[in-house]
N, C-alpha and C positions, 0 to 999 in steps of 0.2 A: 096240140102235142104236150106230153108231160115230160118235164125236164128236171133233173136233179140240180140243185144249187150246191156247188162244191165250196166248202169253207176255204177261203183264200189265205195266203200268208198275211198275218196280222202283226208282224213284228219279227225282227231278226232273231233267229234261234228259237222262236216259239213254235212248238209242234203240236200243242194241244191247249185247250182252254175250257173253263167251266161254263156251262150253259146256265146263266143267272136267271134269265126270264125270257119267255116268249112274249112278244108284243102282238102276236096274231094267234088265231086258232085255225085248226083244219077246217076247210070250207070257206074261209074268208077270202074276199076279193081284195087284192092289193094293187097299188099303183107303183110305177117306177120310182125308185129312191125312197119308198116308204120303209121306215124302220121295221125290221122283222124280229130281231132278237138282241138281247144284251149278253155279251160273253165277257168273262174275266180271265185275262192272262196274268202272268206273274208280275206284270208291270202296270196294267191299267184296265179299266172297264171300257170295252169297245162295243159300239153299236153296229150291227150288221144291216145294211140296207138292201132292198130288193133291186137287182139290176134290170128286171123286167116286170111288166104288169101281168097279172094273171090270177088264178085261183089256187090257194094253198091246198094241196091234196094230202101231204104227209109231213109230219114233224118227226125227225128221226131220233131226237133225244128228249128226255124228260128233264125238268128243272133239276139242277145239281149234278147232272151227269157230265162227263168229260168228253168234249167234242174234239175230233182229230182233224188237223189241217190237211187239206187235199182229199177229204172224204165228204160224202153228201151230208148236208145239214138239214135240208128240207126239199120237198118236191113241189113243183108248181106247174099247173096246166095253163099253157099259153095259146093264144090264137096264132095262126100261121104268120101274121104280119108282125107279131111281137118278137120273132126269133132273131131279127136283125136289130142291132143297136143304132141309136141316133148318130153316133160318131162315125158309122160306116157310110152314111149318105148325107149330102149337103142339105141344109135347111132352107126353106123357101125364103125369098128376099123379104127384108123387114118393111121396106117402103109400101108395097101393096098391102101388107097386113095392117099398117096404120090407117090406110085409106078405108079399108073394109070395116075396121073397128069403128071408125068415126062416122060411118054411113048409117045414120039412124033410120033411113028409109027401108033398109033391108030387114027381113024377118029372120035375122041370124042371131044366135046367142053370142055374147062377148067372148073374145078369145083370150085365154090365159097364155101369155107369151112364154111363160116358164116351161110350158109343155108343148112347144111348137112341133108341128107334125113334120116329119122328114120328107123332103122332096128329092126326086131323082133327077130333076132338070137343072141345068146350069143357069145362073143368073149373073147380073152385073156385080152382085156382091153375095158372099156366103157368110153365114153365121157359124163361127167355130167356137167350140168349147175349150177354154184353157184349163187343162188338168193340173192340179196342184202337184208339183214334182216332189221327189225325195229331197228333203231339206235337212237331213241329218241321219246319222246311223241309228237305225232302230225306231225312228220316229214315224208313227202312223197317223197322227192327227195333231192339229195345232189350233190355238184360239185365234179367231179373227179379231184383232185389236182395233183396227181402224181402216176404213176405205179412204184412199187418197184421191178417188175419182167418184163420179156419180153416173147413174144410168143416163145415157144420151151424150156423155162427154166424148170428144174426139181425143185420141191419144196417139203418141208416136212410139216407135220401137224403143224398148228399154226404159220407157217412162215408168216410174214407180206407181203401182196400182193399189197395193195393200200392205199393211203391216200385220204380220202374224207372229204369235208367240208360241215357241216350242217350250219344252221343259228345260231348255238350256239358254236360249237367247231370243231376242227380238229380231226377226228376219223380214226384209223388205222384198216383196214380189214384184218384178218388173214385167212389162208387156213384151211378149215375144214378137208381136207384129203391130203395125200401125192400123188404126181403124176406129170404130165407134163402139163404145161400151153399150151393150144391149141389155144385159142382165147381170146382176150381182146375186150370186146364189146363196150367200150367207149374210146374216146380220151381225152387227158388232156383238162380241161376246160368245158367239156360237163356235162350235168346234168344227173345223174343216178337215176333211179326210184326204190323205195323200192318195193320188191317182184318181180323185174324183173332181168333177168340174168345179172351178172356183168362180169363174165369170164367163159370160158369153161376149164375143166380140165380132162385129160385122167388118169383114175385110173384103177388099175388091177381088173380083175373080173375072174369068173370061165370060163374056156375054154370049148367050145362045138364043134364048127365046123368052122375052119378058112376059108374053101372053101366057105361056105355059105355066110360069110361076104364079100368075094371077089365078089361073084355073085351079092349081093345087091348093092355093090359099082358100079359095071359095069353097072347095070340097072339104077342107079341114074345118072351116067355120060351120058348115052344115052338120058335121059330125061332132063338133065340140060341145060338151055339156056345159050348162050354166054353172059358174063357180060362185059358191056362196061365200061372200066376204065377211059375213057376220061371225062373231065369236061362237065357237061350237064347243059345248061341254061334252065329254065322252068318258066312258068307263076305262078304256085303255089309252092312256095319253100318248101322243106323239111328242117326243122331246129328245134333245141331244144328251149325251152322257153328262156334260157339264151342268145342264139344267136339272137333270135328275139328281145329281150330287148336291146341287144347291137346295133342292126340295128336301132331300134327306137331312141335310145339315140343319135346316130350319124346322124339321119335324112336321113337314106338310105332306099330306097325301096328294101326290101329283094328279091323280085321277079326278080330284075334286076341283082342280084349277081350270078356269075357263081359258082356253088357248085362243089367241087372236091370229095365229098363222094359218096357212093353208091346211085344210082338212083338220083344223083344230089344233095344230102344232103349238106347243107351249114354249114360250120364250122366257128369258130371265125377267123381263119386265112384267110378264103375267104373274110370275111367282111373287114379285115384289108387290104388285097390285093386290093379289090375293091376301098376302100377309097384312097389308094395311087396312083391308076391309073392303066392303062394297063401294063402288064408285059413287053411289048416291050419298055416302057419308062424307065424301071429300070436301064439299063446301063447308060443312060444319067444322070439320077438322081445320080447314084453312082459317075460318073465323076465329076459332079458339086460339090458333097460333098467333093471329094478329093481335088478339086481345091480351095475350100473355107476353107480347114483345117487351112491354115495359119492365117485366120481371127479369129479363135477360141481362147477363153481365158479360163482359169481355174476358175471354180466357187470357191469362198472362203468358201462356205458352204459345198458343196458335194465333191469338189475336182475333178469333172468331167469337160471335155471340153464342152463348150457351145458356140454357135454362136449368138450373140445378133441380128444380121441382119436377120437370118433365123429362129429365135425362133418362135414356134407356140404353141397355147393352146393344152393341152392334156386332153382328156375326159376319165375318168375312172369310170366304174359303181360301185356303192356302193352295196356290197353284203356280204354274209356270216355274220360273227360276227359283222362287222361294221354296216351292215344294221339293224340287230336286235337291236343293241345298240341304233341306231338312233330312231327306233320306240319306244323302251321302254322309252328312255329319254323324248321324246316328250309327250308320254302318261303320264309319271310321273308328269312333270311340268304342264301339262294341267288339271290334275284331282286332284292333291294334293296341298293344300295351304302350301308351305314351309315357315318355319321361321328358322333363324340362331342364334346360341348361341355360343360364343367363350370364352375360358378360357386359363389360363397359368398354366402349370405344372412345378414344380421343381423336376426333376428326378435325382438329384445328388446321392441320396442314392440308388436308383434302379440301376443306371448305375454301381455303385461300387459293388453292390451285383451280378449283372450279370457278371461283369468282373471276380469276384472271382470264379464264378461257371462255366464259359464257358471253362476254361482250362481243367476242370475235366470231364465235361459232353458233350462237343461238339465232334462230330466225323465227318468223311468224309460224312456220310449219313445224320446226324442230326446236324443242326446249332442252337445253343441256342442264338437266337436274342432277341430283346426287345418285339417282337410281342406276344410270348406266355404269357408273364407277362400282357400285355395289355388285351389279351383275357380272361385270368383267372380272373383278377380284374373286368373286365366288367361283367362276369358271376356272380360273387359274388354280384355286385351291382344290377343286374337284380333280384336276389332273393328278394331284398327289394323294387324294383320298376318294377314289372312284366309287366307294360303297355309298357315299352320300347321294350319288346320282344313279342309284340302282332301284329295282322294283322286285318285289317278292310275290310269288304266286299265292293263290287262295289258301292252300293247305300248308304253306310255308315249307315247301320241299325244294324249291328252286329259287335262285337269286339271279336276276338278269342285270348285268352292268350295261347301262345305256351309253352308247357312243356319242349321241347328240346331247348337248347341254341346252335343253329347252326350259328356260327359267321362267316360271310363272310369277305373276304379280296380281294380288287381290285388288279388285277395283269395286268401290261402293257405287254401283250404277243405279239408275232410276227403276230398274226392274229387279234389283236384288244383287247379291254378291256374285261377281264374275271373276274368273281367274284365267285371263288370256296369257299366253306365254310367248316369249321372244325365242324364235327358233335358232339353233346353231350358234349360240353365243360364243362358243370356242373359236369360231372362224371369223368373228366380226370385230371391227374396231369400236371404240367407245362412241364415235359419232354414228356409226351404223346402228348400234344398239339404241342410241338416243332417238334416232328416226323411227325405229320400230316401236319404242315405248310411246312416243307422241301419237303415232297412228293408233295403237291399241287402246291407249287411254281415252282418246276422243271417241273411238267406236264403242268402247265398253260403257262409258258414262251415258251415252245416248241409247244404250241397249242394243246397238246394231252390230256387235262384234260377230265376225264370221265364225261358223262352227269349226272351221279348220284351225282358227287361232286359239280355240279352247281345247283342242285335242293334243295328245302326245306330250304333255308336260312331264318333266322329270324331277323338279325340285321347285319350291315356291317361296316367295317373299311376301309378307303382309306388312304394309307400311301404316301401322296404326298411329304412328307419330304425326301423320298428316292431320289427324283429328284430335290430337292432344294427349294420347296415352304414353306411358313410359315402359310399363312391364305388361306382358300378356302370356297366356298359355295357349298358343294357336293349335288348332286341330289339323292333323296331317291330311293333305289332299290325296286320298287313296287313289291309285296304288303306289304313290311316292312314299319315301321312307323318312323324309325330313321336311320341316318348314321353319322359317324364322320370321319373327315379328320385329320390326324396327320401331323403337320408341322415338319420341320427339327429340329434336336437337336442343340441348340446353346449355347455357353459359353458366358454368359452375367453377368454384374455386378448387384448384388442385396444386399440390406441391411439385415444383420442378426438381431437376437433378441437384440443384444447389440448396434445396430446402426452402425455397422462396415460394410464396403463394402467387399463383397466376390465374387469370380468367381463361378457362379452356372450353372448347366446344365439345360437349360430352353427349353420347347417345348410348342408351341401354338397348341391348338386343336379347331376344328370348327365343331359344331353340326348342322345338319339340321333335323327338326322334322316336323311331320304331324300335323298341327295345328287343324285338325278336332278332334283329340283324345288326343293330348299332349299339355299342356300349358307351358309357360315359366318357371313357378315355379317348375313344375315337372322335366323338363329336367335339371334345375339348381341344384336341390337337388340330382338328380341321378348323375350328373357330379361331384358334390362335394364329394359324397361317392366314386366314381371311382377314383377321384384325391387323396382322403385320402389313399386308398389302394396302389396306385402307389408311392406316395410321402413318405409313411411310409410302406415299403414292409413287415416289421415284423407284421404289423396289418393284411395284406393280408394273411400271412402264418397262423396266429391264427384263421382267419375266415374260413379257408378251413376245409371241413368235410372229 
């Protein structure tokens, strides 16, 4: 039967996309999950896989044309047995498969377990596909950073299985059920698709007839073609979008790269191997590297051995959190007229108050730092100047005053700059805020902050002083209208009311405001009130409700 493949939703709000390249031609035979086309949305390059095996009979668009979501993309002729998906029927038990594969006396071809044939009989265990769930608003793919298990491992419910990287954060994927990991569908560095299988797991099920399962497996073996595991060179390369982008970045024709994956699929390692040259030249390269080790010197910065004579440029793709940060920063400075306002705070009294409190209230889980006081004082000042907690729409025709004070804090994490926010600061005590800050800081520095903690911020604080800076011009975290950078705390000489010089604890703060909705006088008055609460913390305590 001939069936049209309907272009699915490929991102929130995306209704059309550009057909960048067909990876097949009319008349080609394709297998399940084989890449069919590359399409470009306004957010990313997306690869469309085949949900069924069959013969391509019609490609409805030419390169460069605009394809419409929920409309036919191509037509495929399928066998009758291919009309039902694997997920609709249980897969044959794994144990009989292993026995049959290891039986060298049988005249059967080896079985590729990644393409297990569906069986309609019940067994003592079933293999289920874990489909990668929605892990963030608008996210359709993510990079497989690391597997935390291996094929053959027994896992329990909720055990971490994999770390994946979206364009916003590092997310850990847990097991939904206990069982045995049968297949990991992606390799490190590949892009995993939302709603597609991430791994296969063998879970216990009701037993019915083990012999029936064996019969199904033996039939599957008889029909299974031999899988060629040797690298296959091909004109139309099979590769994920990330691998294709890597090849384009390195100016490599991916069609000339020898792929080591199934059906010649090209991985990042294949690109790197191709760039370095033929494998036969590797021993000579290693010999040259060893002979030149005497010429290497130790870098004073990294402490690693470097060779000035053989040093070469290194190309690294910008992706994940760094890529989205770059996009957001460019958009912010391109669309928001920034202006900067700086002020000096004398935090001597606040430092003394915090020192007297931290011995009693700090624990291993909660650290009473200066940040909770900054956030609470800011929230109190927002009550008098709500425009600092507002958001403006794209064409600057509407201003929304946010009722929640969700104050963000920039964190320098191992995956890039993250800005989680403490929700509803206006309703929380300083200790409540401190607990949230401790949790968010720990999560952000490891890159495992929840997407919910990154959403709905209303105003942000960047603590550059933790790294040693004093003055900055921070970029507004759009759609917010203001951000402040805190400089390092310094002990500096200042005159007191009697004209005497004293050692005071001084901090410089730097504001950036959206000049479309905030003027200099407003941000100055707001900053003065914030300063009043911080320099005289007893006034902040009295203002709390």
